[in-house]
C-alpha positions in Angstrom: 0.0 0.0 0.4 1.5 3.4 -1.0 2.0 5.9 2.2 2.3 9.7 1.8 5.1 11.3 2.1 4.8 13.0 5.4 8.3 15.3 4.9 8.0 19.0 4.3 10.4 22.3 4.4 7.2 24.3 5.6 8.4 25.5 9.3 5.4 24.5 12.0 4.3 27.2 13.8 2.4 24.7 15.4 3.7 23.3 18.8 1.6 20.2 19.0 -1.0 17.8 16.8 -4.7 18.9 17.3 -6.1 15.4 16.3 -4.3 14.2 19.4 -6.4 14.5 22.4 -5.2 17.3 24.8 -5.4 17.0 28.6 -9.2 17.3 30.3 -9.5 20.8 31.5 -12.6 21.8 33.4 -14.8 24.9 32.0 -17.6 26.3 34.1 -18.5 29.2 32.0 -21.8 28.4 29.8 -22.0 29.3 25.8 -24.2 28.0 23.0 -20.7 26.5 21.4 -20.8 24.0 24.2 -24.5 22.2 22.9 -23.9 23.7 18.9 -20.7 21.1 18.9 -22.2 17.8 20.7 -22.4 17.0 16.5 -19.4 17.8 15.9 -17.5 15.2 17.6 -19.9 12.5 16.0 -19.9 13.3 12.3 -16.7 15.1 11.6 -14.1 14.4 13.7 -14.3 12.4 17.1 -11.5 12.9 19.2 -9.6 16.2 19.3 -8.0 18.5 20.9 -10.0 22.0 19.9 -8.0 24.6 21.3 -5.0 23.5 18.7 -7.2 23.2 16.6 -8.3 26.3 16.3 -4.6 27.9 17.1 -3.3 25.7 14.4 -5.9 26.7 11.8 -5.4 30.5 12.4 -1.7 30.3 12.1 -1.9 27.8 9.1 -4.2 30.1 7.5 -1.6 33.0 7.3 0.5 30.7 6.1 -1.3 29.8 3.1 -1.0 33.4 1.6 2.1 32.2 0.6 1.8 28.3 0.8 -0.5 26.2 -0.6 -2.0 23.4 1.8 -0.7 20.6 -0.9 2.6 21.3 0.3 1.8 20.9 4.0 2.7 17.2 5.3 -0.1 14.6 5.3 -1.0 14.7 9.0 -1.6 18.9 8.8 -3.6 18.7 5.5 -5.9 16.4 7.8 -6.1 18.5 10.5 -7.0 21.6 8.2 -9.8 19.9 6.7 -11.4 18.9 9.8 -10.4 22.4 10.8 -12.4 24.0 7.7 -15.4 21.7 8.4 -15.7 23.1 11.9 -15.5 26.7 10.7 -18.4 25.8 8.0 -20.7 24.1 10.7 -20.6 27.1 12.7 -21.3 30.4 11.0 -19.2 33.7 12.4 -16.9 31.3 14.2 -13.8 32.6 11.8 -14.5 36.3 12.4 -14.8 35.7 16.2 -11.2 33.6 16.1 -9.6 36.4 14.1 -10.6 39.1 16.1 -10.1 37.1 19.5 -6.9 37.0 21.7 -4.9 33.7 22.1 -6.6 33.2 25.4 -9.8 33.6 23.6 -9.2 31.4 20.5 -8.4 28.9 23.4 -11.6 29.2 25.9 -13.7 29.1 22.3 -11.5 25.7 22.2 -12.6 24.5 25.4 -16.0 25.0 25.1 -16.4 23.1 21.8 -14.2 20.6 23.4 -16.6 20.8 26.2 -19.6 20.0 23.8 -17.6 17.4 22.1 -16.8 15.3 26.1 -20.2 15.5 26.6 -21.6 14.1 23.6 -19.0 11.4 24.0 -19.9 10.9 27.6 -23.6 10.4 26.6 -22.6 7.9 23.6 -20.4 6.1 25.9 -23.4 5.6 28.9 -26.1 4.7 26.6 -24.2 2.0 24.9 -23.2 0.3 28.1 -26.6 -1.4 28.7 -27.5 -1.6 25.2 -24.7 -3.6 24.0 -25.3 -6.6 25.9 -28.9 -6.7 24.1 -27.0 -6.5 20.9 -24.2 -9.3 22.0 -26.4 -11.9 24.0 -27.1 -15.4 21.8 -30.2 -15.8 20.8 -32.8 -17.2 22.6 -30.3 -17.8 25.3 -28.5 -15.4 28.2 -24.6 -14.6 28.4 -22.9 -16.7 30.8 -21.6 -15.6 33.0 -23.8 -12.8 33.2 -22.4 -9.2 32.5 -23.4 -6.4 34.5 -25.3 -3.7 32.9 -23.9 -0.8 34.8 -20.2 -1.5 35.5 -18.1 -2.7 33.0 -15.3 -4.1 35.5 -16.1 -7.9 34.5 -15.8 -7.0 30.4 -12.9 -6.5 28.1 -10.5 -9.5 28.0 -12.1 -10.7 31.5 -15.0 -12.4 29.7 -15.4 -14.9 27.8 -17.8 -13.5 25.2 -16.2 -9.8 25.1 -12.9 -11.0 25.0 -14.4 -12.6 21.5 -15.1 -9.7 20.0 -12.1 -7.9 21.3 -9.7 -10.6 19.8 -7.5 -8.7 17.3 -8.1 -9.9 13.8 -5.5 -12.7 12.7 -5.2 -13.8 16.2 -7.1 -17.6 16.8 -9.2 -17.3 19.1 -9.8 -20.6 19.7 -5.9 -21.3 20.6 -6.3 -21.5 24.4 -2.8 -20.3 24.8 -3.8 -16.8 23.0 -7.2 -16.5 24.9 -4.8 -16.9 28.1 -2.4 -14.3 26.8 -4.5 -11.8 26.1 -6.5 -12.3 29.2 -3.1 -11.9 31.6 -1.6 -9.2 29.4 1.1 -10.9 27.8 -0.4 -10.3 24.5 -0.4 -6.3 24.1 -2.6 -5.3 21.6 -1.9 -2.7 18.6 -3.5 0.1 17.1 -3.5 -1.8 14.0 -4.7 -4.8 15.3 -8.1 -4.5 15.0 -10.5 -6.1 16.6 -12.6 -9.2 14.9 -16.0 -7.6 15.9 -15.7 -5.0 12.9 -16.2 -7.9 10.1 -19.7 -9.5 9.5 -20.0 -12.4 11.8 -16.8 -11.7 12.9 -15.3 -13.6 10.8 -11.7 -12.2 9.5 -10.3 -13.4 6.0 -6.6 -13.1 5.7 -6.3 -13.5 2.3 -8.7 -10.8 1.9 -8.9 -8.1 4.8 -11.2 -5.6 3.2 -13.6 -8.5 2.6 -16.9 -7.4 5.6 -14.6 -5.0 6.9 -17.1 -2.4 9.4 -19.8 -4.0 8.3 -21.0 -5.6 11.1 -24.2 -5.9 13.0 -23.0 -4.9 16.1 -21.8 -1.8 14.0 -24.8 -1.0 12.8 -26.6 -1.1 16.2 -24.8 1.3 17.4 -25.1 3.7 14.7 -28.5 3.5 14.4 -28.7 3.5 18.4 -26.5 7.0 19.1 -25.0 8.1 15.4 -21.5 6.8 17.2 -18.4 5.6 16.1 -16.6 2.2 16.4 -14.7 3.5 19.1 -17.3 3.8 21.1 -18.7 0.3 20.4 -15.4 -1.0 21.4 -15.2 1.1 24.8 -18.6 -0.1 25.4 -16.9 -4.1 25.3 -14.0 -3.3 27.3 -13.7 -3.2 31.0 -12.7 0.5 31.4 -15.0 2.8 33.0 -13.6 6.0 32.5 -12.6 7.0 28.7 -9.7 8.4 28.5 -6.7 9.1 25.7 -4.5 7.6 28.3 -6.5 4.3 28.5 -3.7 1.5 27.3 -6.2 -1.2 27.2 -8.5 0.3 24.4 -6.3 2.7 23.1 -9.3 4.4 21.3 -7.5 7.6 19.9 -4.9 5.4 17.6 -7.2 3.2 17.1 -9.7 5.8 15.9 -6.6 7.0 13.6 -5.6 4.1 12.2 -9.0 3.5 10.8 -9.1 7.1 9.1 -5.7 6.3 7.9 -7.0 3.7 5.4 -10.2 5.4 4.7 -7.8 8.5 3.5 -5.1 6.5 1.6 -6.1 7.2 -2.2 -4.7 3.8 -2.9 -7.9 2.0 -0.9 -10.9 4.4 -2.9 -12.6 1.4 -4.4 -13.0 -0.3 -1.7 -13.9 2.6 0.9 -16.5 3.7 -1.5 -18.3 0.1 -1.9 -18.3 0.4 2.2 -20.0 4.0 2.2 -22.8 2.3 -0.4 -23.1 -0.9 1.8 -23.6 1.8 5.1 -25.6 3.9 3.2 -27.9 0.8 2.7 -28.1 -0.1 5.9 -28.8 3.1 7.9 -30.5 5.0 5.0 -32.3 2.4 3.2 -34.3 4.7 1.2 -32.0 7.5 0.3 -31.3 7.4 -3.0 -27.2 6.4 -2.2 -28.4 3.4 -0.9 -31.2 2.2 -4.0 -30.6 -0.2 -6.4 -28.8 0.6 -9.6 -31.2 2.4 -12.4 -33.0 -0.8 -14.2 -31.7 -1.3 -17.6 -34.7 -0.5 -19.9 -35.9 2.3 -17.7 -35.9 6.2 -19.4 -32.8 7.0 -17.1 -30.8 4.4 -17.9 -30.9 5.4 -22.1 -30.4 9.2 -21.1 -27.5 8.0 -19.0 -26.2 6.2 -21.5 -26.7 8.8 -24.3 -24.9 11.1 -22.3 -22.0 8.8 -21.5 -21.9 8.0 -25.5 -21.6 11.7 -26.0 -18.9 12.4 -23.3 -17.0 9.3 -25.0 -17.0 11.0 -28.2 -15.8 14.1 -27.0 -13.2 12.7 -25.4 -11.9 11.3 -28.8 -12.3 14.2 -31.1 -9.7 16.2 -28.2 -7.5 12.7 -28.4 -7.5 12.9 -32.1 -7.1 16.9 -32.4 -4.2 16.7 -29.9 -2.2 14.1 -31.7 
């Protein structure tokens, strides 16, 4: 798989990546940004250091007066796309940032971060109980039982949750593997994605894209709280508090590893197919989720005629330039 060159000769004024969660800070003041930003963490970027995102974004806008965004390293390009989406979703935010002091920019970032953190807390709290209904065997109960209001017995402490959290590629049926995961002897890295991401929890080592992110568990969670795979992983784990520093779930690096895959140009075909699949699961009546156009319909003939005309034009251009 091709990878982007992250090196750049551009001097960076950004002290830290905004797409890594910063330390928690208490914000006591009330502001519409807190409630307004709930959806941003759910729909645009889940794990983010908002004060750094705003500060870096303003500095980068100044640099972009002389340097195009394409010349920045890949990580900064991703960060700036997130920054632009945040500006687009909140009218007047850019003017507020440009006219504000550094302290005011940081304060705005903390307010947005508080809203995103609140949304994430609500999501994980509601998932904690609901997910047990989704993973229970049909016509049976989970044995031994899992507590609905406590997660201490989850993660690799229970045979059901640890079977779902087992990294794809490891043989869960191997007794030594199960014991090493339970004891922590096997350390799960960020690119060792859990098998629950795959449909029917089956991983094909010969075709890793096959059924990836097509798990019923994910679609249930999406419909329940409109959230992301990171929250499902957290709900299955034994961690009681969502934290970027939690080594058992490592939600932040897990989330970024999926983004790396989605944004890889070489994976465009598979990512597009995955998006169509999700549209059909979540929005079955939407135009993006509908079945292909009928062969003999008027619409199909219009499309064919338009395509033929385009091909003829392209051919004429090619002949004229040769």
